[in-house]
MITORVO-84763 format. One line per 5 residues: for each residue x, y, z of N, C-alpha, C. Coordinates in Angstrom, 1 decimal. Example, Ala and Ser with C-alpha at 12.3 -4.5 7.8 and 13.67 -1.06 7.14 Angstrom:
BEGIN
13.2 -5.7 7.8 12.3 -4.5 7.8 13.2 -3.3 7.8  12.8 -2.2 7.1 13.7 -1.1 7.1 12.9 0.0 7.9;
% end
This chain:
BEGIN
88.4 135.0 133.8 87.6 134.3 134.8 86.1 134.6 134.6  85.8 135.9 134.4 84.4 136.4 134.2 83.8 135.7 133.0  84.7 135.6 131.9 84.2 134.9 130.7 83.8 133.5 131.0  84.6 132.8 131.7 84.3 131.4 132.0 83.2 131.2 132.9  83.0 132.1 133.9 81.8 132.1 134.7 80.6 132.3 134.0;
80.6 133.2 132.9 79.5 133.4 132.1 79.1 132.1 131.3  80.2 131.5 130.8 80.0 130.2 130.0 79.4 129.2 130.9  79.9 129.0 132.1 79.4 128.0 133.1 78.0 128.3 133.5  77.7 129.6 133.6 76.3 130.0 133.9 75.3 129.6 132.8  75.8 129.8 131.5 75.0 129.5 130.4 74.8 128.0 130.3;
75.8 127.2 130.6 75.7 125.7 130.7 74.7 125.3 131.7  74.7 125.9 132.8 73.7 125.5 133.9 72.3 125.8 133.4  72.1 127.0 132.8 70.8 127.4 132.3 70.3 126.4 131.2  71.2 126.0 130.4 70.9 125.1 129.3 70.5 123.7 129.9  71.2 123.4 131.0 71.0 122.1 131.7 69.6 122.1 132.3;
69.2 123.2 132.8 67.8 123.3 133.4 66.8 123.1 132.3  67.0 123.8 131.2 66.0 123.6 130.1 66.0 122.2 129.6  67.2 121.6 129.6 67.3 120.2 129.2 66.5 119.3 130.2  66.6 119.6 131.5 66.0 118.8 132.6 64.5 118.8 132.3  63.9 119.9 132.0 62.4 120.0 131.8 62.1 119.1 130.6;
62.9 119.2 129.5 62.6 118.4 128.3 62.7 116.9 128.6  63.7 116.5 129.4 64.0 115.1 129.7 62.8 114.6 130.5  62.4 115.3 131.5 61.2 114.9 132.3 60.0 114.6 131.4  59.8 115.6 130.5 58.7 115.4 129.6 58.9 114.2 128.7  60.1 113.9 128.4 60.4 112.7 127.6 60.1 111.4 128.3;
60.5 111.3 129.5 60.2 110.1 130.3 58.7 110.0 130.5  58.0 111.1 130.6 56.6 111.0 130.8 55.9 110.4 129.5  56.6 110.4 128.4 56.0 109.8 127.2 56.1 108.3 127.1  56.9 107.7 127.9 57.0 106.2 127.9 55.7 105.6 128.3  55.4 104.5 127.7 54.1 103.9 127.9 53.8 103.5 129.3;
54.8 103.0 130.1 54.5 102.6 131.5 54.2 103.9 132.4  54.7 105.0 132.0 54.4 106.2 132.8 53.1 106.8 132.3  52.8 106.8 131.0 51.5 107.2 130.5 50.4 106.4 131.1  50.6 105.1 131.2 49.6 104.3 131.8 49.3 104.6 133.2  50.3 104.9 134.0 50.1 105.4 135.3 49.3 106.7 135.3;
49.6 107.6 134.3 49.0 108.9 134.3 47.5 108.8 134.0  47.0 107.7 133.4 45.6 107.6 133.1 44.8 107.6 134.4  45.3 107.2 135.5 44.6 107.2 136.8 45.2 108.2 137.8  46.5 108.4 137.7 47.2 109.2 138.7 48.1 110.2 137.9  47.5 111.3 137.4 48.3 112.2 136.6 49.5 112.8 137.3;
49.3 113.2 138.6 50.3 113.8 139.3 51.5 112.8 139.6  51.1 111.6 140.0 52.1 110.6 140.3 52.9 110.2 139.0  52.3 110.3 137.9 53.0 110.0 136.6 54.2 111.1 136.4  53.8 112.3 136.6 54.9 113.4 136.5 56.0 113.2 137.6  55.6 112.8 138.8 56.5 112.6 139.8 57.5 111.4 139.4;
56.9 110.3 138.9 57.7 109.2 138.4 58.7 109.6 137.3  58.2 110.4 136.4 59.1 110.8 135.3 60.2 111.7 135.8  59.9 112.5 136.8 61.0 113.3 137.4 62.0 112.5 138.2  61.5 111.5 138.9 62.3 110.6 139.7 63.3 109.8 138.8  62.8 109.4 137.7 63.6 108.6 136.7 64.7 109.5 136.2;
64.3 110.8 135.8 65.3 111.7 135.3 66.4 112.0 136.3  66.0 112.2 137.5 66.9 112.5 138.6 67.9 111.3 138.8  67.3 110.1 138.7 68.1 108.9 138.9 69.1 108.7 137.8  68.7 109.0 136.5 69.6 108.9 135.4 70.7 109.9 135.4  70.3 111.2 135.6 71.3 112.3 135.6 71.9 112.6 136.9;
71.1 112.6 137.9 71.5 113.1 139.2 72.6 112.2 139.9  72.6 110.9 139.5 73.6 110.0 140.1 75.0 110.5 139.9  75.2 111.4 138.9 76.6 111.9 138.6 77.1 112.9 139.6  76.2 113.2 140.6 76.7 114.1 141.7 77.8 113.4 142.5  77.9 112.1 142.3 79.0 111.4 143.0 80.4 111.9 142.5;
80.4 112.4 141.2 81.6 113.0 140.7 81.6 114.5 141.0  80.7 115.3 140.4 80.5 116.7 140.7 79.3 117.2 140.0  78.9 118.4 140.3 77.7 119.0 139.6 77.9 119.2 138.1  79.2 119.5 137.7 79.4 119.7 136.3 79.2 118.4 135.5  79.5 117.3 136.1 79.2 116.0 135.4 77.7 115.8 135.2;
76.9 116.2 136.2 75.5 116.1 136.0 75.0 117.0 134.9  75.6 118.2 134.8 75.2 119.1 133.7 75.5 118.6 132.4  76.7 118.0 132.3 77.2 117.4 131.0 76.3 116.3 130.5  75.9 115.3 131.5 75.1 114.2 131.1 73.7 114.7 130.7  73.2 115.7 131.4 71.9 116.2 131.2 71.8 116.9 129.8;
72.8 117.8 129.5 72.8 118.5 128.3 72.9 117.6 127.1  73.8 116.6 127.2 74.0 115.6 126.1 72.7 114.8 125.9  72.1 114.4 127.0 70.8 113.6 126.9 69.8 114.5 126.2  69.7 115.7 126.6 68.7 116.7 126.1 68.9 116.8 124.6  70.2 117.1 124.1 70.4 117.4 122.7 70.1 116.1 121.9;
70.6 115.0 122.4 70.4 113.7 121.6 69.0 113.3 121.6  68.3 113.6 122.7 66.8 113.2 122.8 66.1 114.1 121.8  66.4 115.4 121.8 65.7 116.3 120.9 65.9 115.9 119.4  67.2 115.5 119.1 67.5 115.1 117.8 66.7 113.8 117.4  66.6 112.9 118.4 65.8 111.6 118.1 64.4 111.9 117.9;
63.8 112.9 118.7 62.4 113.2 118.5 62.1 113.9 117.2  63.1 114.7 116.7 62.9 115.3 115.4 63.0 114.3 114.3  63.9 113.3 114.4 64.0 112.2 113.4 62.7 111.4 113.4  62.2 111.1 114.6 61.0 110.3 114.8 59.8 111.1 114.2  59.7 112.4 114.3 58.6 113.2 113.8 58.7 113.2 112.3;
59.9 113.2 111.7 60.0 113.2 110.2 59.6 111.8 109.7  60.0 110.7 110.4 59.6 109.4 110.0 58.1 109.2 110.1  57.5 109.7 111.2 56.1 109.6 111.4 55.3 110.3 110.2  55.8 111.5 109.8 55.2 112.3 108.8 55.2 111.5 107.5  56.4 110.9 107.2 56.6 110.2 105.9 55.7 109.0 105.9;
55.7 108.2 107.0 54.9 107.0 107.0 53.4 107.2 107.3  53.1 108.3 107.9 51.7 108.6 108.2 51.1 107.7 109.3  52.0 107.2 110.1 51.6 106.3 111.2 52.4 106.5 112.4  51.8 106.7 113.5 52.5 106.9 114.8 52.9 105.6 115.4  54.2 105.4 115.8 54.6 104.2 116.4 53.9 103.9 117.7;
53.7 102.6 118.0 53.0 102.3 119.2 53.8 102.5 120.5  55.1 102.3 120.3 56.0 102.5 121.4 56.9 103.8 121.2  57.3 104.3 122.3 58.2 105.6 122.2 59.6 105.2 121.9  59.9 104.8 120.7 61.2 104.3 120.3 62.3 105.4 120.4  61.9 106.7 120.0 62.8 107.8 120.0 63.4 108.0 121.4;
62.6 107.9 122.5 63.1 108.0 123.8 64.2 107.0 124.2  63.8 105.7 123.8 64.8 104.6 124.1 66.1 104.8 123.3  65.9 105.2 122.1 67.1 105.4 121.2 68.0 106.5 121.8  67.4 107.6 122.4 68.1 108.7 122.9 68.9 108.2 124.2  68.3 107.4 125.0 69.0 106.9 126.2 70.2 106.0 125.8;
70.0 105.1 124.8 71.1 104.3 124.4 72.2 105.1 123.7  71.8 106.0 122.8 72.8 106.8 122.1 73.7 107.6 123.1  73.0 108.2 124.1 73.7 109.1 125.0 74.7 108.2 125.9  74.2 107.0 126.3 75.1 106.1 127.1 76.3 105.7 126.3  76.1 105.4 125.0 77.3 105.0 124.1 78.2 106.1 123.9;
77.7 107.3 123.6 78.5 108.5 123.3 79.4 108.9 124.5  78.7 109.0 125.7 79.4 109.4 126.9 80.3 108.2 127.4  79.9 107.0 127.0 80.8 105.9 127.4 82.1 106.0 126.7  82.1 106.4 125.4 83.4 106.6 124.7 84.1 107.8 125.3  83.4 108.8 125.7 84.0 110.0 126.4 84.7 109.6 127.7;
84.1 108.7 128.4 84.7 108.2 129.7 86.0 107.5 129.4  85.9 106.6 128.3 87.1 105.8 128.0 88.3 106.8 127.5  88.0 107.7 126.7 89.0 108.6 126.2 89.6 109.5 127.3  88.8 109.8 128.3 89.3 110.6 129.4 90.2 109.8 130.3  89.9 108.5 130.5 90.6 107.6 131.4 91.8 106.8 130.8;
91.7 106.6 129.5 92.7 105.8 128.8 93.8 106.8 128.3  95.0 106.6 128.7 96.1 107.6 128.3 96.9 107.1 127.2  96.9 107.8 126.1 97.7 107.4 124.9 99.1 108.1 125.0  100.0 107.6 124.1 101.3 108.2 123.9 101.3 108.8 122.5  101.5 110.2 122.4 101.5 110.9 121.2 102.9 111.3 120.8;
103.4 111.0 119.6 104.7 111.3 119.2 104.8 112.4 118.2  105.8 113.3 118.4 106.2 114.3 117.4 107.7 114.2 117.1  108.0 114.5 115.9 109.4 114.6 115.5 109.7 115.9 114.9  110.6 116.7 115.5 110.9 118.0 115.0 112.4 118.1 114.6  112.7 119.0 113.7 114.0 119.2 113.2 114.5 120.6 113.4;
115.8 120.7 113.7 116.4 122.0 113.9 117.8 122.1 113.2  118.2 123.3 112.8 119.6 123.4 112.3 120.6 123.7 113.4  120.1 123.8 114.6 121.0 124.0 115.8 121.6 122.7 116.2  122.7 122.7 116.9 123.5 121.5 117.3 122.8 121.0 118.6  122.1 119.8 118.4 121.5 119.2 119.5 122.1 117.8 119.7;
123.3 117.6 119.2 124.0 116.3 119.4 123.2 115.2 118.8  123.0 114.2 119.6 122.2 113.0 119.1 120.7 113.2 119.2  120.3 114.4 119.5 118.9 114.7 119.6 118.5 114.9 121.0  117.2 115.4 121.2 116.7 115.6 122.5 115.3 114.9 122.5  115.1 114.0 123.5 113.8 113.3 123.6 113.1 114.0 124.9;
112.0 114.6 124.6 111.3 115.3 125.7 110.0 114.6 125.9  109.7 114.2 127.2 108.4 113.7 127.6 107.7 114.8 128.3  106.5 115.0 127.8 105.7 116.2 128.3 104.3 115.7 128.8  104.0 116.2 130.0 102.6 116.0 130.5 102.1 117.4 131.0  100.8 117.5 131.0 100.2 118.7 131.6 98.8 118.4 132.0;
98.2 119.2 132.9 96.8 119.1 133.3 96.4 117.8 133.9  97.2 117.4 134.9 96.8 116.1 135.6 95.6 116.4 136.5  95.5 117.7 137.0 94.4 118.0 137.9 94.0 116.9 138.9  95.0 116.5 139.6 94.9 115.3 140.5 93.5 115.2 141.2  92.9 114.1 141.0 91.6 113.8 141.6 90.5 113.7 140.7;
90.6 114.0 139.4 89.5 113.9 138.5 89.5 112.5 137.9  90.5 112.2 137.0 90.6 110.8 136.5 91.9 110.1 137.0  92.8 110.9 137.7 94.0 110.3 138.2 94.2 110.6 139.7  94.3 109.5 140.5 94.7 109.7 141.9 96.3 109.5 141.9  96.8 109.5 143.1 98.3 109.4 143.2 98.9 108.1 142.6;
98.2 107.0 142.9 98.7 105.7 142.4 98.6 105.6 140.9  97.5 106.0 140.4 97.4 105.9 138.9 98.3 106.8 138.2  98.6 108.0 138.8 99.5 108.9 138.2 100.9 108.3 138.3  101.3 107.6 139.3 102.6 106.9 139.4 102.7 105.9 138.4  101.7 105.1 138.0 101.7 104.1 137.0 102.1 104.8 135.6;
101.5 106.0 135.4 101.8 106.7 134.1 103.3 107.2 134.1  103.8 107.6 135.3 105.2 108.0 135.3 106.2 106.8 135.0  105.7 105.6 135.4 106.5 104.4 135.1 106.6 104.2 133.5  105.5 104.5 132.9 105.4 104.4 131.4 106.4 105.5 130.8  106.5 106.6 131.4 107.4 107.7 130.9 108.8 107.2 131.1;
109.2 106.6 132.2 110.5 106.1 132.4 110.9 105.1 131.3  109.9 104.3 130.9 110.2 103.2 129.9 110.5 103.8 128.6  110.1 105.1 128.3 110.3 105.8 127.1 111.8 106.3 127.0  112.5 106.3 128.1 113.9 106.8 128.1 114.0 108.2 127.6  113.3 109.1 128.3 113.4 110.5 127.9 114.7 111.2 128.3;
115.2 112.2 127.6 116.3 113.0 128.1 115.9 113.9 129.2  114.6 114.5 129.0 114.1 115.4 130.0 112.6 115.3 130.0  112.0 115.5 131.2 110.6 115.4 131.4 110.1 116.8 131.8  109.0 117.3 131.2 108.5 118.6 131.5 107.0 118.5 132.0  106.7 119.2 133.0 105.3 119.2 133.5 104.8 120.6 133.3;
103.9 120.8 132.3 103.5 122.1 131.9 102.2 122.6 132.5  102.2 122.6 133.8 101.1 123.3 134.5 99.9 122.5 134.9  99.1 123.0 135.9 97.9 122.4 136.4 98.2 120.9 136.8  99.3 120.7 137.5 99.6 119.5 138.2 98.5 119.1 139.2  98.1 120.1 140.0 97.0 119.9 141.0 95.9 120.9 140.7;
94.8 120.7 141.5 93.6 121.5 141.3 93.2 121.9 142.7  92.1 122.7 142.8 91.6 123.1 144.1 91.0 121.9 144.8  90.5 120.9 144.1 89.9 119.7 144.7 90.9 118.6 145.0  92.2 118.8 144.6 93.2 117.7 144.8 93.4 117.5 146.3  93.8 116.3 146.7 94.0 116.0 148.1 95.5 115.8 148.3;
95.9 116.1 149.6 97.3 116.1 150.0 97.9 114.7 149.7  97.3 113.6 150.0 97.9 112.3 149.8 98.2 112.0 148.4  97.3 112.4 147.5 97.5 112.3 146.0 98.7 113.2 145.6  98.7 114.4 146.1 99.8 115.3 145.7 101.2 114.7 146.1  101.2 114.2 147.3 102.5 113.7 147.8 102.9 112.5 147.0;
102.0 111.6 146.8 102.3 110.3 146.0 102.8 110.7 144.6  102.1 111.7 144.0 102.4 112.1 142.6 103.8 112.8 142.5  104.1 113.6 143.5 105.5 114.2 143.6 106.5 113.1 143.7  106.3 112.1 144.5 107.2 111.0 144.6 107.4 110.3 143.3  106.3 110.1 142.6 106.3 109.5 141.3 107.2 110.3 140.3;
107.0 111.6 140.3 107.9 112.5 139.5 109.4 112.3 139.8  109.6 112.2 141.1 111.0 112.0 141.5 111.6 110.6 141.1  110.7 109.6 140.9 111.2 108.3 140.5 111.4 108.1 139.0  111.0 109.1 138.2 111.2 109.0 136.8 112.7 108.9 136.4  113.0 108.0 135.6 114.3 107.8 135.1 114.5 108.7 133.8;
115.2 109.8 133.9 115.5 110.6 132.7 116.9 111.2 132.9  117.5 111.5 131.8 118.9 111.9 131.8 119.1 113.3 132.5  118.2 114.2 132.3 118.4 115.6 132.9 117.3 115.9 133.9  116.4 115.0 134.3 115.5 115.3 135.3 114.1 115.8 134.9  113.4 116.4 135.8 112.0 116.9 135.6 111.9 118.4 135.9;
111.3 119.1 135.0 111.1 120.5 135.1 109.6 120.9 135.0  109.3 121.9 135.8 107.9 122.2 136.1 107.6 123.7 136.1  106.4 124.0 135.5 105.9 125.4 135.6 104.5 125.3 136.1  104.1 126.4 136.7 102.7 126.5 137.3 101.7 126.7 136.2  100.5 126.2 136.4 99.4 126.5 135.6 98.5 127.4 136.4;
97.3 127.7 135.8 96.4 128.6 136.5 95.7 128.0 137.7  95.7 126.7 137.8 95.1 126.0 139.0 96.0 125.6 140.1  97.3 125.6 139.8 98.3 125.0 140.8 98.3 125.8 142.1  98.3 127.1 142.0 98.4 127.9 143.2 97.1 127.9 144.0  96.0 127.5 143.4 94.7 127.4 144.1 94.0 128.8 144.0;
92.7 128.7 143.6 91.9 129.9 143.5 91.3 130.2 144.8  91.1 129.2 145.7 90.4 129.4 147.0 91.3 129.1 148.1  91.8 130.1 148.9 92.7 129.9 150.0 92.0 129.1 151.1  92.8 128.1 151.5 92.3 127.2 152.6 91.3 126.1 152.1  91.0 126.1 150.8 90.0 125.1 150.4 90.5 123.7 150.4;
91.8 123.5 149.9 92.3 122.2 149.9 93.2 121.9 151.1  93.6 120.7 151.3 94.3 120.3 152.6 95.8 120.4 152.5  96.3 121.2 151.5 97.7 121.6 151.4 97.8 122.9 150.8  98.9 123.7 151.0 99.0 125.0 150.4 100.2 125.0 149.4  100.4 126.1 148.7 101.4 126.2 147.7 102.8 125.9 148.2;
103.1 126.4 149.4 104.4 126.1 150.0 104.7 124.7 150.2  103.6 123.9 150.6 103.8 122.5 150.8 104.0 121.8 149.4  103.2 122.2 148.4 103.4 121.7 147.1 104.8 121.9 146.6  105.3 123.2 146.7 106.7 123.5 146.2 107.7 122.6 147.0  107.5 122.5 148.3 108.5 121.7 149.1 108.5 120.3 148.7;
107.3 119.7 148.4 107.2 118.3 148.0 107.9 118.1 146.6  107.7 119.0 145.7 108.3 118.9 144.4 109.8 119.0 144.5  110.3 119.9 145.3 111.7 120.1 145.4 112.4 118.9 146.1  111.7 118.4 147.1 112.2 117.2 147.9 112.4 116.0 146.9  111.6 116.0 145.9 111.7 114.9 144.9 112.5 115.2 143.7;
113.3 116.3 143.8 114.2 116.6 142.7 113.6 117.3 141.5  112.4 117.8 141.6 111.7 118.5 140.5 112.2 120.0 140.5  112.6 120.5 139.3 113.0 121.9 139.2 111.8 122.7 138.8  111.5 123.7 139.6 110.4 124.6 139.4 111.0 125.9 138.7  110.5 126.2 137.5 110.9 127.3 136.7 109.9 128.4 136.8;
110.2 129.5 137.3 109.3 130.6 137.5 109.8 131.9 136.9  109.6 132.1 135.6 110.2 133.2 134.8 111.7 133.1 134.8  112.2 132.0 134.5 113.7 131.8 134.5 114.1 130.7 133.5  115.4 130.7 133.1 115.9 129.7 132.2 117.1 129.0 132.8  117.2 127.7 132.4 118.3 126.9 132.9 119.0 126.3 131.6;
120.3 126.1 131.7 121.0 125.4 130.6 121.1 124.0 131.0  120.7 123.1 130.1 120.6 121.7 130.4 121.8 121.0 129.6  122.7 120.4 130.4 123.7 119.6 129.8 124.6 120.3 128.8  124.7 121.6 128.9 125.5 122.4 128.1 125.1 122.3 126.6  123.8 121.9 126.4 123.4 121.8 125.0 122.1 122.5 124.6;
121.2 122.6 125.6 119.9 123.3 125.3 119.4 124.0 126.6  118.5 125.0 126.4 117.9 125.7 127.5 116.4 125.2 127.7  116.0 125.3 128.9 114.6 125.2 129.2 114.2 126.5 129.9  113.2 127.2 129.3 112.7 128.5 129.9 111.3 128.2 130.4  111.1 128.5 131.7 109.8 128.3 132.3 109.1 129.7 132.5;
107.9 129.9 131.9 107.2 131.2 132.1 106.2 131.0 133.3  106.0 132.1 134.0 104.8 132.1 134.9 103.6 132.1 134.1  102.5 131.6 134.7 101.3 131.5 133.9 100.7 132.9 133.6  99.9 132.9 132.5 99.3 134.2 132.1 98.3 134.7 133.1  97.8 133.8 134.0 96.9 134.3 135.0 97.5 135.2 136.0;
98.9 135.2 136.1 99.6 136.2 136.9 99.4 137.6 136.5  99.1 137.8 135.2 98.8 139.2 134.7 97.5 139.7 135.3  96.6 138.8 135.7 95.4 139.3 136.3 95.3 139.2 137.8  95.9 138.1 138.3 95.7 137.8 139.7 97.0 138.0 140.6  98.1 138.1 139.9 99.4 138.1 140.6 100.1 139.5 140.3;
101.4 139.4 140.3 102.2 140.6 140.1 102.7 140.7 138.6  102.1 139.9 137.7 102.6 140.0 136.3 103.6 138.9 136.1  104.1 138.9 134.8 105.1 138.0 134.4 106.1 138.6 133.4  107.2 138.0 133.3 108.2 138.6 132.4 107.8 138.5 130.9  108.2 139.4 130.1 108.0 139.4 128.7 108.9 138.3 128.1;
108.5 137.7 126.9 109.2 136.6 126.3 110.6 137.1 125.9  110.8 138.3 125.3 112.1 138.7 124.9 113.0 138.9 126.0  112.4 139.4 127.2 113.2 139.6 128.4 113.7 138.2 128.9  112.9 137.2 128.8 113.3 135.9 129.3 114.5 135.3 128.5  114.4 135.5 127.2 115.4 134.9 126.3 116.6 135.8 126.1;
116.6 137.0 126.5 117.7 137.9 126.3 118.9 137.4 127.2  120.1 137.5 126.6 121.3 137.0 127.3 121.5 135.5 127.2  120.6 134.8 126.6 120.9 133.4 126.3 121.6 133.2 125.0  122.4 132.2 124.9 123.2 131.9 123.7 122.2 131.4 122.6  122.0 132.2 121.6 121.0 132.0 120.6 121.4 130.8 119.7;
122.6 130.3 119.8 123.0 129.2 119.0 122.6 127.9 119.6  122.1 127.9 120.9 121.6 126.7 121.5 120.1 126.6 121.4  119.6 125.4 121.3 118.2 125.2 121.2 117.5 125.6 122.5  116.3 126.2 122.4 115.6 126.7 123.6 114.1 126.2 123.6  113.8 125.6 124.7 112.5 125.0 124.9 111.8 125.9 125.9;
110.6 126.4 125.6 109.8 127.3 126.5 108.6 126.5 127.0  108.4 126.6 128.3 107.2 126.0 128.9 106.3 127.1 129.3  105.1 127.2 128.7 104.1 128.2 128.9 102.7 127.5 129.0  102.1 127.5 130.2 100.9 126.7 130.3 99.8 127.0 129.4  99.5 128.3 129.2 98.4 128.7 128.3 98.9 129.1 126.9;
98.3 128.5 125.9 98.8 128.8 124.5 98.2 130.0 123.9  98.5 131.1 124.5 97.9 132.4 123.9 98.9 133.5 123.8  100.2 133.2 123.7 101.1 134.3 123.5 102.0 134.0 122.3  101.4 133.4 121.3 102.2 132.9 120.1 102.9 134.0 119.4  102.3 135.1 119.2 102.9 136.2 118.4 104.2 136.7 119.1;
104.0 136.8 120.5 105.2 137.3 121.3 106.3 136.3 121.3  106.0 135.0 121.4 107.0 133.9 121.5 107.6 133.7 120.1  106.9 133.8 119.0 107.5 133.7 117.7 108.4 134.9 117.4  108.0 136.1 117.8 108.8 137.3 117.6 110.1 137.2 118.4  110.1 136.5 119.6 111.3 136.3 120.4 112.2 135.2 119.9;
111.7 134.5 118.9 112.4 133.4 118.2 112.8 132.2 119.1  111.8 131.9 120.0 111.9 130.7 120.8 111.9 129.5 119.8  112.6 128.4 120.1 112.7 127.3 119.2 111.5 126.4 119.3  111.0 126.1 120.6 109.9 125.2 120.8 109.1 125.7 122.0  107.8 125.9 121.9 107.0 126.3 123.0 106.0 125.2 123.3;
105.9 124.8 124.5 105.1 123.7 124.9 104.0 124.2 125.9  102.7 123.8 125.6 101.6 124.3 126.4 100.6 123.2 126.7  99.7 123.5 127.6 98.6 122.6 127.9 97.3 123.4 128.0  96.6 123.4 129.1 95.5 124.3 129.5 94.2 124.0 128.7  94.2 123.8 127.4 93.0 123.7 126.6 92.3 122.4 126.8;
93.1 121.3 127.2 92.6 120.0 127.3 92.2 119.5 125.9  92.7 120.1 124.8 92.4 119.7 123.5 90.9 119.9 123.1  90.2 120.8 123.8 88.8 120.9 123.6 88.1 119.7 124.0  88.0 119.5 125.3 87.5 118.1 125.8 86.1 117.7 125.4  85.2 118.7 125.4 83.8 118.4 125.1 83.4 119.2 123.8;
83.1 118.5 122.8 82.6 119.2 121.6 81.5 120.1 121.9  81.5 121.4 121.6 82.4 122.2 120.7 83.3 123.1 121.6  83.7 122.8 122.8 84.4 123.7 123.7 85.7 124.3 123.0  86.5 123.4 122.3 87.7 123.9 121.7 87.4 125.0 120.7  86.4 124.7 119.8 86.1 125.7 118.8 85.6 127.0 119.3;
84.9 126.9 120.4 84.4 128.1 121.1 85.6 128.9 121.6  86.5 128.2 122.3 87.7 128.9 122.8 88.5 129.7 121.7  88.6 129.1 120.5 89.3 129.7 119.4 88.5 131.0 119.0  87.2 130.8 118.8 86.4 131.9 118.3 86.4 133.1 119.3  86.5 132.8 120.6 86.5 133.9 121.6 87.9 134.4 121.8;
88.9 133.9 121.1 90.3 134.4 121.3 90.9 134.0 122.6  90.4 133.0 123.3 91.0 132.6 124.5 92.3 131.9 124.3  92.5 131.2 123.2 93.7 130.5 122.9 94.1 130.7 121.4  95.4 130.6 121.2 96.0 130.6 119.8 95.9 129.3 119.1  95.8 128.2 119.9 95.7 126.9 119.4 95.1 126.0 120.5;
94.3 125.0 120.0 93.6 124.1 121.0 94.4 122.8 121.2  95.0 122.4 120.1 95.7 121.1 120.2 96.6 120.9 119.0  97.7 120.2 119.3 98.6 119.7 118.2 99.8 120.7 117.9  100.3 120.6 116.7 101.6 121.2 116.3 101.3 122.3 115.2  102.0 123.4 115.4 102.1 124.3 114.3 103.4 125.1 114.3;
103.8 125.7 113.2 105.1 126.4 113.2 104.8 127.8 112.7  105.4 128.8 113.5 105.3 130.2 113.1 106.7 130.7 113.0  107.1 131.1 111.8 108.5 131.5 111.6 109.4 130.4 112.0  110.3 130.6 112.9 111.3 129.6 113.3 110.8 128.8 114.5  109.6 129.1 115.1 109.2 128.6 116.3 108.1 127.5 116.1;
108.4 126.3 116.7 107.4 125.2 116.8 106.6 125.4 118.0  105.3 125.2 117.9 104.4 125.2 119.0 103.6 123.9 119.1  103.6 123.3 120.3 102.8 122.1 120.6 101.9 122.3 121.8  100.7 121.9 121.6 99.7 122.0 122.7 99.2 120.5 123.0  99.3 120.1 124.2 98.8 118.8 124.6 97.4 118.9 125.1;
96.6 117.8 124.9 95.3 117.7 125.4 95.3 117.3 126.9  96.5 117.0 127.5 96.6 116.8 128.9 96.5 115.3 129.2  97.0 115.0 130.4 97.0 113.6 130.8 95.7 113.2 131.6  94.9 114.2 131.9 93.7 114.0 132.6 92.7 115.1 132.1  91.7 115.4 132.9 90.7 116.4 132.6 90.5 117.3 133.8;
89.8 118.5 133.5 89.5 119.4 134.6 88.0 119.3 134.8  87.6 118.9 136.0 86.2 118.9 136.5 85.3 117.8 135.9  85.6 117.3 134.6 84.8 116.4 134.0 85.5 115.1 133.7  84.9 113.9 133.9 85.5 112.6 133.6 85.2 112.1 132.2  84.9 113.1 131.3 84.6 112.7 129.9 85.5 113.5 129.0;
85.9 112.9 127.8 86.5 113.6 126.7 85.9 113.1 125.4  85.0 113.9 124.9 84.4 113.5 123.6 85.1 114.2 122.4  85.9 115.2 122.6 86.5 115.9 121.5 88.0 115.7 121.4  88.6 114.9 122.3 90.0 114.6 122.3 90.3 113.4 123.1  91.6 113.2 123.4 92.0 112.1 124.2 92.9 112.6 125.4;
93.2 111.7 126.3 94.2 112.0 127.3 95.5 111.4 126.8  96.6 112.1 127.1 97.9 111.7 126.4 99.1 112.1 127.2  100.2 111.3 127.0 101.5 111.7 127.3 102.2 112.0 125.9  102.9 113.2 125.9 103.5 113.6 124.6 105.0 113.3 124.6  105.5 112.7 123.6 106.9 112.5 123.4 107.4 113.2 122.2;
108.4 114.1 122.3 108.9 114.9 121.3 110.4 114.6 121.0  110.7 114.2 119.8 112.1 114.0 119.5 112.6 115.1 118.6  113.5 115.9 119.1 114.1 117.0 118.4 115.5 116.5 117.8  115.5 116.6 116.5 116.7 116.1 115.8 117.4 117.2 115.0  118.7 117.1 114.9 119.5 118.1 114.1 119.4 117.7 112.6;
119.5 118.7 111.8 119.4 118.5 110.3 120.6 117.7 109.9;
% end
């Protein structure tokens, strides 16, 4: 948590520096400069007001959205100014209008417009895996994670996505953490639990906690963990908390407590402890919200480990930074270590931000087939 607070603090400081640059940029537009010829102070006020109107409007979402818009506008504007300076030097003539500023505004709007689309438009991503274990006619797994209800998905929109999952005819549905957030509302939580209960799947819905589900701030949201658990159970969702269940006498699902329990809770079971006593001839699916125990899980010879948490590196270069800092073993996609397949989803929604410039929102479908 301290690491992420430091990152968020750096983002805010960068945003402040960007705000100063953006105000100076708006001050360079001809209509503001013209005002400054007679009223210098008013010209700076006007530039600041325009900057606040362009970036500050995002407070309707949250303060982090303001920071993201401001930082991207700052970087793109700086890039456009550098290009304009190079062109000016080559041509030896300064343009009459401040084209670089206009280009920065358009480019930022287009770039973040795509980011808005990829955060709100939910794709279906397919994987096909093979095993030498007996899985009968195969296992179709529908996987979601990181809905963080309230960012891009309310209860009704979440329910629409669960109808899409039903149409995929999965054998089993897994929810790999961060179903809710500190800012999620009770009505959305209840409607989404009902939607999970309405999914048509052969073996039902299985759920593990993420680092946000239990809530970081007691009393902040209008429901508590007990109410969340009760609503999930009432709708037929199986919560796995450091435990394994045998599904249809053919495969196991093992649900791990989130890694955050090692810091904020009473700890969690080791992977080899969770798999000990299970029939190793049967296929085993492990649900672990954070993808950062790969060595342990590969050593325990889990067959398939499913994770979320990273959001696929939602804003460039967040994913790459996470890997360099060792926060995650993988940011997105599939890899295999020894006999263990690992898949990380970018999530069905986003955390705190309504943009995804480095990835997409998705529902993951995994078909496990015997050799």
